[in-house]
C-alpha positions in Angstrom: -56.1 156.8 177.1 -54.7 158.7 180.2 -56.6 156.7 182.7 -55.5 153.5 181.2 -52.0 154.8 181.5 -52.4 155.8 185.1 -54.3 152.7 185.9 -51.6 150.7 184.5 -48.9 152.8 186.3 -50.7 152.6 189.7 -51.1 148.6 189.4 -47.2 148.5 188.6 -46.3 150.5 191.6 -48.4 148.5 193.9 -47.2 145.2 192.4 -43.6 146.2 193.2 -44.2 148.0 196.4 -42.9 146.0 199.7 -45.3 144.6 201.5 -45.8 145.9 205.2 -46.1 143.0 207.7 -47.1 145.5 210.6 -44.3 143.5 212.9 -41.7 146.3 212.7 -41.1 148.0 216.0 -40.2 151.7 216.0 -36.2 152.6 216.1 -36.5 155.6 217.9 -39.0 155.3 220.4 -42.2 157.2 220.9 -42.8 160.6 219.4 -44.4 163.7 220.7 -44.3 166.1 223.5 -42.2 165.2 226.5 -43.6 166.8 229.6 -40.4 165.7 231.5 -38.2 167.7 229.6 -40.0 171.1 230.4 -38.3 173.4 233.3 -41.2 175.0 235.0 -39.0 177.3 236.9 -38.2 179.2 233.9 -40.8 181.7 232.6 -41.6 181.0 229.1 -41.1 184.7 228.1 -37.6 184.8 229.5 -35.9 181.7 227.9 -38.4 179.8 225.9 -35.9 177.4 225.0 -35.1 176.5 228.8 -38.6 176.6 229.6 -39.5 173.9 227.1 -36.2 171.9 227.2 -34.3 172.9 230.4 -34.7 169.8 232.3 -33.9 167.7 229.5 -30.7 169.6 228.8 -29.8 169.4 232.5 -30.1 165.4 232.4 -28.6 164.8 229.3 -24.9 164.4 229.1 -23.0 165.3 226.0 -20.0 162.9 225.2 -16.7 164.4 225.0 -16.1 163.9 221.3 -19.4 165.6 220.3 -20.7 169.2 220.2 -24.5 168.2 220.4 -26.8 165.3 221.3 -30.2 164.3 219.9 -31.8 162.4 217.1 -29.6 164.0 214.6 -26.5 162.1 216.4 -28.0 159.3 216.4 -28.9 159.4 212.5 -25.3 160.8 211.9 -23.8 157.4 213.8 -25.9 155.3 211.7 -24.9 156.9 208.5 -21.1 156.7 209.4 -21.4 153.0 210.1 -20.7 150.9 207.5 -23.9 148.5 206.8 -25.9 146.9 204.1 -26.6 150.1 202.3 -23.0 150.7 201.4 -21.7 149.7 198.0 -19.4 147.0 199.3 -19.6 145.0 196.3 -19.2 147.9 193.7 -16.3 148.1 191.4 -13.1 149.7 192.1 -13.0 153.5 190.9 -10.2 152.3 187.9 -12.9 149.9 186.7 -15.7 151.9 186.6 -16.7 153.3 182.8 -15.4 156.6 182.2 -16.9 158.9 179.8 -15.2 158.9 176.4 -12.6 161.4 175.8 -13.3 164.1 172.9 -12.2 162.4 169.6 -12.5 158.9 170.7 -15.7 158.4 169.4 -15.5 157.8 165.8 -11.9 156.4 164.7 -11.6 155.4 161.4 
């Protein structure tokens, strides 16, 4: 019985899962180790962060309205930008159903 339920659940999930076309391009570029970010002039035992990221930190400007730069700032910009994922078509706050107050349930 459990196997039938599991098989049904799996089939249902596969039926409603979005298809992958394989044509989507990566949004954030390539992933992995970037040897050009490394500053070989710094000894790893002295400052490992500068050894691994020193060249990148020297050549990457930080905007005046930011305190950092990186993939986090790109994601934050996308989150802050209104888009299709926002609930623009949602009901206004005053029209949403509020939970009943105590005593409103069974009035005779």
